[in-house]
Structure formats: structure tokens, C-alpha cells
C-alpha positions as a Markdown table, in Angstrom:
| # | Residue | x | y | z |
|---|---|---|---|---|
| 1 | Met | -20.2 | -14.4 | -19.5 |
| 2 | Lys | -19.8 | -11.4 | -21.6 |
| 3 | Ala | -18.1 | -9.6 | -18.7 |
| 4 | Leu | -15.7 | -12.5 | -18.3 |
| 5 | Lys | -14.6 | -12.2 | -22.0 |
| 6 | Val | -14.0 | -8.5 | -21.5 |
| 7 | Cys | -12.0 | -9.1 | -18.3 |
| 8 | Thr | -9.9 | -11.7 | -20.0 |
| 9 | Phe | -9.2 | -9.5 | -23.0 |
| 10 | Ala | -8.5 | -6.4 | -20.8 |
| 11 | Leu | -6.0 | -8.4 | -18.7 |
| 12 | Phe | -4.2 | -9.8 | -21.7 |
| 13 | Ser | -4.0 | -6.5 | -23.5 |
| 14 | Gly | -3.3 | -4.5 | -20.3 |
| 15 | Leu | -0.5 | -6.7 | -19.1 |
| 16 | Leu | 1.3 | -6.7 | -22.4 |
| 17 | Ser | 1.4 | -3.9 | -24.9 |
| 18 | Gln | 1.4 | -6.2 | -27.9 |
| 19 | Pro | 0.1 | -9.6 | -26.9 |
| 20 | Ala | 0.1 | -11.0 | -30.4 |
| 21 | Ala | 3.7 | -10.1 | -30.9 |
| 22 | Met | 4.9 | -11.8 | -27.8 |
| 23 | Ala | 6.7 | -15.1 | -28.1 |
| 24 | Trp | 6.1 | -17.5 | -25.2 |
| 25 | Asp | 8.1 | -20.6 | -24.5 |
| 26 | Ser | 4.8 | -22.6 | -24.0 |
| 27 | Thr | 1.1 | -22.1 | -24.4 |
| 28 | Ile | -0.9 | -24.8 | -22.7 |
| 29 | Asp | -4.6 | -25.5 | -22.4 |
| 30 | Thr | -5.3 | -26.9 | -18.9 |
| 31 | Thr | -7.1 | -26.3 | -15.6 |
| 32 | Ile | -5.9 | -24.6 | -12.4 |
| 33 | Ser | -5.8 | -26.9 | -9.4 |
| 34 | Lys | -4.3 | -24.6 | -6.8 |
| 35 | Val | -3.5 | -20.9 | -6.4 |
| 36 | Thr | -1.1 | -19.8 | -3.7 |
| 37 | Ser | -0.4 | -16.2 | -2.7 |
| 38 | Thr | 3.1 | -15.3 | -1.6 |
| 39 | Tyr | 4.5 | -12.7 | 0.9 |
| 40 | Asp | 6.0 | -10.5 | -1.9 |
| 41 | Gly | 2.7 | -9.8 | -3.5 |
| 42 | Gly | 3.1 | -12.5 | -6.1 |
| 43 | Phe | 1.4 | -15.8 | -6.5 |
| 44 | Tyr | 1.7 | -19.1 | -8.2 |
| 45 | Ile | -0.7 | -21.6 | -9.8 |
| 46 | Glu | -0.5 | -25.3 | -10.0 |
| 47 | Thr | -1.9 | -27.3 | -12.9 |
| 48 | Pro | -2.2 | -31.0 | -13.8 |
| 49 | Ala | -0.2 | -30.3 | -17.0 |
| 50 | Asn | 3.4 | -29.5 | -17.5 |
| 51 | Leu | 3.5 | -25.8 | -18.3 |
| 52 | Cys | 7.1 | -25.3 | -19.5 |
| 53 | Thr | 9.9 | -27.4 | -20.7 |
| 54 | Ser | 12.5 | -26.5 | -18.1 |
| 55 | Thr | 12.9 | -25.2 | -14.6 |
| 56 | Asp | 16.0 | -25.0 | -12.4 |
| 57 | Asp | 15.4 | -28.4 | -10.7 |
| 58 | Gly | 13.1 | -29.9 | -13.3 |
| 59 | Arg | 10.3 | -30.7 | -10.8 |
| 60 | Ala | 8.2 | -27.5 | -10.8 |
| 61 | Arg | 7.1 | -27.6 | -14.5 |
| 62 | Lys | 3.4 | -27.8 | -13.4 |
| 63 | Val | 3.8 | -24.6 | -11.5 |
| 64 | Ala | 3.9 | -21.0 | -12.8 |
| 65 | Ser | 4.7 | -17.9 | -10.7 |
| 66 | Ile | 4.7 | -14.2 | -11.1 |
| 67 | Ser | 5.3 | -11.1 | -8.9 |
| 68 | Ala | 6.1 | -7.5 | -9.4 |
| 69 | Gln | 9.8 | -8.4 | -9.4 |
| 70 | Thr | 9.4 | -10.8 | -12.3 |
| 71 | Lys | 10.9 | -9.8 | -15.6 |
| 72 | Ile | 9.2 | -10.8 | -18.8 |
| 73 | Asn | 11.1 | -10.1 | -22.0 |
| 74 | Gly | 13.2 | -7.5 | -20.1 |
| 75 | Lys | 10.2 | -5.7 | -18.6 |
| 76 | Ser | 9.1 | -5.9 | -15.0 |
| 77 | Ala | 5.5 | -7.1 | -14.4 |
| 78 | Ser | 3.3 | -4.4 | -13.0 |
| 79 | Glu | 1.5 | -4.7 | -9.7 |
| 80 | Leu | -1.8 | -4.2 | -11.5 |
| 81 | Gly | -0.9 | -6.9 | -14.0 |
| 82 | Val | 0.0 | -9.4 | -11.2 |
| 83 | Ser | -3.2 | -8.5 | -9.4 |
| 84 | Ser | -5.3 | -9.0 | -12.6 |
| 85 | Leu | -3.6 | -12.4 | -13.2 |
| 86 | Leu | -4.4 | -13.4 | -9.6 |
| 87 | Ser | -8.0 | -12.4 | -10.0 |
| 88 | Leu | -8.4 | -14.3 | -13.3 |
| 89 | Ser | -6.7 | -17.4 | -11.8 |
| 90 | Leu | -9.0 | -17.4 | -8.8 |
| 91 | Thr | -12.0 | -16.9 | -11.0 |
| 92 | Ala | -11.0 | -19.9 | -13.2 |
| 93 | Leu | -10.3 | -22.1 | -10.2 |
| 94 | Ala | -13.6 | -21.2 | -8.5 |
| 95 | Ala | -15.6 | -21.7 | -11.7 |
| 96 | Asn | -13.7 | -24.8 | -12.6 |
| 97 | Lys | -13.1 | -23.4 | -16.1 |
| 98 | Pro | -10.4 | -24.5 | -18.5 |
| 99 | Val | -7.7 | -21.9 | -19.2 |
| 100 | Arg | -4.9 | -21.2 | -21.7 |
| 101 | Val | -1.7 | -20.4 | -19.9 |
| 102 | Tyr | 1.1 | -18.5 | -21.5 |
| 103 | Val | 4.5 | -19.1 | -19.8 |
| 104 | Asn | 8.2 | -18.8 | -20.2 |
| 105 | Asn | 10.8 | -21.2 | -18.9 |
| 106 | Gly | 12.0 | -19.9 | -15.5 |
| 107 | Gly | 13.9 | -20.3 | -12.3 |
| 108 | Trp | 12.3 | -22.5 | -9.7 |
| 109 | Ala | 9.0 | -22.5 | -11.7 |
| 110 | Cys | 7.7 | -21.5 | -15.1 |
| 111 | Val | 7.1 | -17.7 | -15.4 |
| 112 | Leu | 3.5 | -16.9 | -15.8 |
| 113 | Gly | 2.8 | -14.3 | -18.5 |
| 114 | Ala | -0.9 | -14.4 | -19.3 |
| 115 | Ile | -4.1 | -16.4 | -18.8 |
| 116 | Lys | -7.2 | -16.8 | -20.9 |
| 117 | Ile | -10.3 | -18.4 | -19.5 |
| 118 | His | -12.1 | -20.6 | -22.0 |
| 119 | Lys | -15.9 | -20.8 | -22.3 |
């Protein structure tokens, strides 16, 4: 379990230079029910909870996506950051662990920014 805490912190601090200073549109405690990988190297997660307050069509609020083309606060997501988020999402899904999901309102879905696995 100690390694999981280190992995979670490393992901959060590695993806964002100043995680505490970031302002997210939503921070939600939930579980991950599905993870889908996409052709462009990105992925999206589905959860039972609404993750953000608005999407283009209003239906995909339970979905959060990210790829290397995603911009978060004006910065492109790195391939390593996307890969780390995917690994953490799959770990949480496989272990059936609750997560805290940090998202911004987005286009077709919420924009995934960070994930923390709870104990």
C-alpha cells in the first residue's frame, strides 16, 4: 500500500508543477466503473457520479477524458502524464478502490486533470 501512495503522489506532482495551486472546476470522490482507451493515445473514465457541471451536450458529465492533445490551464498534457493517469485509473478499477477525481468542464466530456486513489 505504501507504494500506491508514492505512485499517487508522484503522478499528481509530476503531472502538474504546483498541484495545490491549481483550481479545478470539480473535485469528486467516486469510483471508476469503466476505462476506455482511444486511438489517439488518450482514454476516458466513466463513473457513477457527475464529475463536472457542464459538457457540450450535457449528457457526458459522468465521463472524463484526457489525451496528449488536451490543454489544461493553457498547457498540453504530457504523454507521460496521460500514461500515468491511465495506469492509476486501471489500478483503481481493478482494485475497486474509491478515488478523488479532479476535472475541468470540457467539450464532449469533462477534462481529467488528476486522480488520487483513497485507502
